Every structure is written in C-alpha cells, then in structure tokens.
N, C-alpha and C positions, 0 to 999 in steps of 0.2 A: 341661361346659366352657363352653358359651355362656352359661349362668346366670351363672357366676362372672365372665366378662369383662363381662357386662352390669351386675352388681353394682358391680364396680370402676369401670366407666366411669361409672355414675350417681353414684357418690361423689365422683369428681373433678369432675363438673358441679357438684354442690352446693358443693364446695370453692371452684371458681372463681367461683361467684356470691357466696358469702360473702367471698371475698378476691379482689377484682377486680385480679389482678396477673397479666395475660395473659402477659406476657414471661417469668414463671416457670412458671406452670402448664403451659406447653408442654412442660417437661421431664417432667411426669408423664406427659403423653400419649405421650412417647417410652418411659416405662417400661412402659406397658400392653403394648407389643409383647412383653415378656418372658412374659405371661400366655398368649401363643399358643402358646408351646412348653412350657407347663407339663405335666409328665408326668401321665397319667391316674392316677385312683385305683387301688389294688391290687385286682384282682379275685379271683385265686386265692390262696388261703391254704395256706401249707406246714404240714403237720402237725409239731409239736414236742412233745417230752416233756422237761420240766425235770428236774433233779436229783431234786426232790421226788417227781415222778410215777415215776421209775424206782426210787426207794427204796421207795416203797409197793408198787409192781407186782412188782418182782423182788428186792430187797434187804432187805426187812424184818427178815429173820431175824438181821441184824447188831445189831439193837436189842433182841432178846429178852432179858428178865431184866437189862436194864441201866438204870441210873438216869440221866435225860437232862437236860442244861441246853439249852434250846432259845433260840437267839438269832434273833429274828424280829420281824416287825411285819404290818401288814395286807396287805403285799404277798405274804407267804409262803402263796399258795394253790395248790391242785392244779389240774388241767386243767379241772375243772367249777366252780371258784371257792370250794371249801370250804377254809377255813383249815387250816393244817399241824397245829396244835395239837389241833384237833377230830379229824382223822384220827388222829393218833398216840393220843390219849386213847381212841379207839374201837377200837384195836388190842390184842388180847389180849397179855399178858405184856410190854407196853411201858409204862414209867412216865416221865412228865415230872416231874422234881423242882422245876425252876424255869424260868420263862420271863424272859429278859432282853430289853429293848426299847431301840432306839436313840433318836436324836433324832426328835421328832415323836409318839413314843409307840407303844404296841402297836397302837392302832387308827388311827394316823395323826391323832390329834385335836388336836395341839398345834401352834402356829405356831413359826417359825424362833427358837431361843434360848430358848423357853418351857420352864422345868423342870418335871418331872412326878414324882409320888409316888402309888404304888398302895397305900400302906400302909392307907388308910382306905377303900378301895373294895372292896366285896364282889362277888365273882363266883363262878362255879363252876369257874374255872379254877385251875390250881396257882399257887403264890406267883409274883408278877410284881415284877420289880426293874427300875427305869429305869438305864439306863447313860449318862443324859444329865443330869447334875446335879453335885453335889459329888464323886461316885463315877463314874468313867467306865471303870473296870477293875475286873472282878469281884474281889472280895477272896477270901482262903483260906475265910473262914467262909461266903460266898455259895456257894462251890463244894464245900462239905462234903458227902460222899457221892456226888458225881456221878461217873459212870463215863465218860460221853462228852458232848462238846458238839457240837451241831448249829447251823450257821449257815445260814439260809435267808431271805434279803432280796433283793428286786429292786433293782439299782443302776441308775444312768442314765450311767455311763461318765465322770463329771467328777471330777476329783481333789478339789475342794473339797466334794463331796457327803459328809457325815460318817459315812455308813454304813460306809465302808471303812476310815476310821480306827478305829470300833468294832471291826471285824474283826480289825485288828491288835493291839489292846489285849486283846482275848478270846483270841487266839492266844498273846499273851505270858503271860497268866495260865494258860493251858492248859499252857504249856512249863514254867512254874514248878511246877506241881503234877502234871506228867507225865500229864495227861488227853488222850487223843487227840481231834483235831478233825475233824468231818465236814462239808464245805461242799457245800451242794446248789446246783449250778450253775444260772444263769438266763441268758438272752440279754442282750447289751448293746443296749438298745433303739435307741441312735443309731448302730448299726453297730459291729463290732468290728475293722474294717480301716482306720479313719481316725484318724490322730494329728495332734493340733494343740496348739500353745503350748509353752512352755518348760518344761524339766523342773526341778522344785522345787530350789532351793538349800536344802540342810539347816539353814543358818543361820537360815532363815525357817520352820522346821518348827513347826507348831501343830495344833490339832484339825481345822482346815479344810485342812491340808495335811501329811500325815504321812509320806508316801514320796517319793523322789526319781523322780517320773514326771512326764509331760506333763499339761496340764490336761484334754485330751481324750485319754485313755491307751490306748483300744483294748482288744480282748480282752474277757474276761468276768470276773465276780467270782472264779470258779475259777481262771482264768489268774492274776489278781492274787495270790491266795492262794499259789499255787505259786510265783510270783515273790518274794514276801515270804521264803519259806523259801530259795529258791536263792540270792537275794542277801543274806540274813542281815540283813534290815532290823530284825528284832526279835530279842530275847534273853530267855531261852532259847528254842530252837526246839522246837515241839511236833510230835508225829506227825500228819501231815495226810493225809487221804484226800478226794478231790474226786470226787463222782459227776457226770459230764459230762452235757451236754444231748445229746438225739438229735434230729436233723433240721434243726438249725440251722446256717446258715453265717455266716461273719464279714462277708459282704457283704449280709446281710439287715436290713432295718429291722424295728421290732417288728411293725408293722401287715402285714407280709408272712407272718407266722406266724398260727396259729390260736389263739394264747394270748389270754387276756382281760387287757385294759389295765385296771391299777388305778393310780391317781395315787400315785407313789411317795412324795410328800410333798404338803402343802397347797398349794404354790404351783407345782406342775408337773402341771396338771390334764390334759395331753393330750402326744402324742409331739411336736407342732411346738414346743411350749415347751420340752421336753427337749432338742431339737436347738438352740434358740437360747440356752439357759441357759449353755453353757460360756464364751460371749463376752459376753453382756449381764449376767451375774452380777458382772461387773467394775465395773458402775455402782453396785453396793453400796458401793464404796470412795469415794464422792462424796457431795455433799449433794443430788444429783438423784435423783428418783424412779425406781426400776426397776419400777415398776408394781405394787408390793405395795400391797394395799388397793383393787384394781381387779379386774374380771373377767379380766384380761389380764396377769398378772405376766410381767415379762421381755420381753414383746411391746410393751408400752407404756413409753416413757422420756420423761420430761419434768420440768418445774418452772415455777413461776409466772412467772419471767423469761424463759423461752425461747419464741422465734418459731417454732413449728412449720413454717411455710412456709419460712422461711429455713433451718431445719435440714434439712427433707426435701430441699430443692433442692440444698443443699451436698453431701448424701450421695448423691443420685441422679446428680448429674453424675459421680461417680466410677465409675458403671456397675459396682458390685460384682457378682460372679457370684452368681446364684441368689437374689436378694433385692431388694426395693423398700421404700421408706420413705414412709409416707403421713402427712400432718399429722394430728394428733390432740389433741383436748382432753380432759382427764379430771380428775376429782376423787377422790383416794385417801381412803377412809373406813376406819374400824375394822371388821374382820371377825373375829369371834371364831373362833379355830382356824386362822386363815389369816394375819392381820396385825392385831395389836392397837393398834399405834400406828406406822402407816406414815409415811413422809416426806411433808411438806407436807399433813398431814391435814387434810381439809375445805377445802382451797385449789384454785382452779382452775389446773391446770398445762397449759402449752403443750408440745407435743413431737411425737413421731412414733410410728407404729405399724410394728412390723417385720413384713413378710410375706415368707415364703419362697416364690419362685417355681419353684425347682428345688433340692430338698435335696441332690441328688447332687453338685452343684457349689458350693453354699453353704459358705463356711468361716466358722464360728461364731466362733472366737477371733479372726480377723484383723478380722472385722466389729465385734466389740466393742472391739478396739483403735482402729480407725478411728472409731468412734463417740466414744470418750474424747477423742482428739486433736481431732475437730471440734468437740465440745462446749466444749473449753477454748479453741480459736480464737475461737468465736463468743461466749463469755461469760467471759472472763479475769477481770473484775471480780467476777462473782457465783459462779462455780464454787469449791468448796473440796472439798479432798481429805482422806479419813480415811486418813492416811498408813499407818498399821500394817495396817489391815485391807485397803487395796488392795494393799499389799506382799506380804501373806501369801496373798492370792488369786492374785496373779500368780506368786509364787514366788520373787521377788527384788525390788530396788528399782530395776531398769533401765528400766522402764515409766514410773514416776512421774518419776525423774530426767531421762528423755528429753523428756516432755512439758514439764516446767517449763523446760528449758534452751533450748526452742525448736527442737529437732531435728525435722525433717519426719517425717511418718508413713511416707512411702516408704523413707526411710534407716532408720527403725527396724524395719520389716518385713523388710528385707533381712537382718537378723540373726536372724530366726526360722527 
C-alpha cells in the first residue's frame, strides 16, 4: 500500500513541476487521501467451478452420442486453462459438429467491429463459423445435423457487450429448429449484485443493445438466458438448460475466485478495465478518444484540444465515490487485433486517467455520465456526438438531449 501511495504522490509532484498551477494541483493532493483507505488486494481465493467444469466432471453423459454446435471463444476454458473444444474433442463419444464464434473471433484475435472468416484457415478443429459479419444468427444449413447447442463464453456484465446478443440470436435459431440449448454458466466478473444505468428502450434495439435490461445488469449469463425465456424476449422459445456455477456468490469480484482471468475481448485487458467499461464506453459516442490504441483503453480519455489539468480538476472537485482522475497525455496508435484505426491516431491527446480507489463504492455508469457532461461543458465548440451510437449505447435519447439542452448533470442523475 505504501508503494502505491508513493508512486501516486511522485506522479503528482511531476505533474506540478510540468504544470506550475499550484492553486489547482492542491485538489489532487486532497484526492490522495482516498488512497489511504483503498481496500487491500484479495489474499484468499474462493474455489469456484464453472458450468464447463461441472459438465466435464459430472454431467458429460448428456452429450454422449450427440452432434454438438459449440458457441464459444478464447474465454471458454476449464479450471486449468484448457479450451472447452479441446476437452470435448478428447472425450469419447462426444462430437463437435461446428464451432460458432462471436465478435472478436474464436481466439480473441480481432478488434471491435472487425469481420472475420475462417473459410480459408486450416486447423485441426471442426468447422468454425463466425457469427459476427453478414450472418449473425445461425442458418438452418449451419445447424443441419446438430442435436444440441452449447453456449460457453465469459461475459462482463454490460448490456452493450455483444456476446449476449449472440446468445439471444443463437437461442432464436435453436427455437426455430427445436434444438435444445445448454448454457454453461460463468461468474459476472464485476459482481452480480450491482445494477446501474437505464433499461434499454426497445425502440433503440440494436446488436449492441438487444434486451430491455440496464447497462450493468447484474446476475450471470445463465441468469440472463433464463430471463430471456421467462420474459419472451425472443421467439420461438427453445428448450433451455443452464449448468450453474458452484462456489460463486453474487457479491464476489472475479479476482476473489480461483479462476483464471482471460481478457474477454482485446480492449478489456484486466478486471479494473471491465469495471470502468460500463460507464466510459459511452465516450465511444463522441469524437473524444476512449483510450483505444493505447495500453489503457477506457482508463484513458482525451483529445488533442483537451486540457487534462482543467478536466481532472473539474472532475475531482465533484469528489465522486471510489475514483480519482489524473491528468494524462497519450498518443493513440494502430494496434493490430486491438484497434486498427483509433480516434486521433498518432496525435497527442490531453485528458485524464481514471483510477479506481474503491471499487465497492465506485459507480461506473454515473461516472461515465458525469464525464460526458463535464467534457461538453469544457469543450462545447470542439466536442461532437455520434448521435445514433451514443443513443444505442445509452438505450434511449434522453442523455444526449439533456446534455444539449443545458440540463445540469445533478438533475439528470436524479432520474436514474
């Protein structure tokens, strides 16, 4: 803990030397007090078995002599880190007919929005079909001969993470062909007991928002699959079985378990980024960089015209729970497989780094909203909104309309 405090203090001293604005940097010194109460790192890990582990250890007979369609990616690993398809391919009388992959590909190799085809790629695996391209829902031909569909992907608990849309589309296809669906449950890495943000208005339904759920929706992927059936958000309804997790509770963070962390997508490298993502992903709906093309996507926010000192001071004066904002300069670059053409590519951006001091009280979505209002207040002439994208991320047009109309952020947040 002392090392962390020393590093933060050193950083602020350097900032104060580079930017001699002592009347402002004193606010940063006040923010350092938050680090004194920062929770200690998790020491004891809770043993957890995912749905995949339980399937392999206890229920594998349900797959014997069946032809399987496996919906998965690089996150579908067992307790020792072995991919699910390798485990299943090595099991007697179990046959994988086809593997379907979501956005970012089977191996997590593609950046956001990048289309993938496995037609010309030679592997020792069964046929691989991407469900992120022209076809996002399995066709009858793709499911020919399939007896059961298994879904096993690690989600991060945010509505606009497209893996959950793929889940719904696969379930619809299964319902149409009367193929049963087996969902192998995994923990919600950012806890399953925290709900944040508005419920999606179905008039704004898109691939990045498919269900009327909050931005940070709580529960697990298995819980969501069951809710999809219960609320009849898809049609027709397939036969669904969820193999639940053992040992995990909804108030656990991922790093409190003994499970192996795998970056669920190229720009979510660690758990802290996953916690920040539900709020700071809203920056995608502007011409301001959300940190893609840097080592810290979603943790770094900025643009060439932003004064990082002013922005950080404005945000820190609000004393938001569990977070501080540090002035940051960065240059987005093209990173193959992560960000091919980031905003403000190869231009020096001023901005802030978001640092969580207490994740248990940090409100990701409210912090993202406050960031947007503050950026607009400080940069009205420069900021531009990608209206359709911001609205579909937020789930309605209230946020953008409120910012443009001059409503205060406090009044807007009262309605959440």
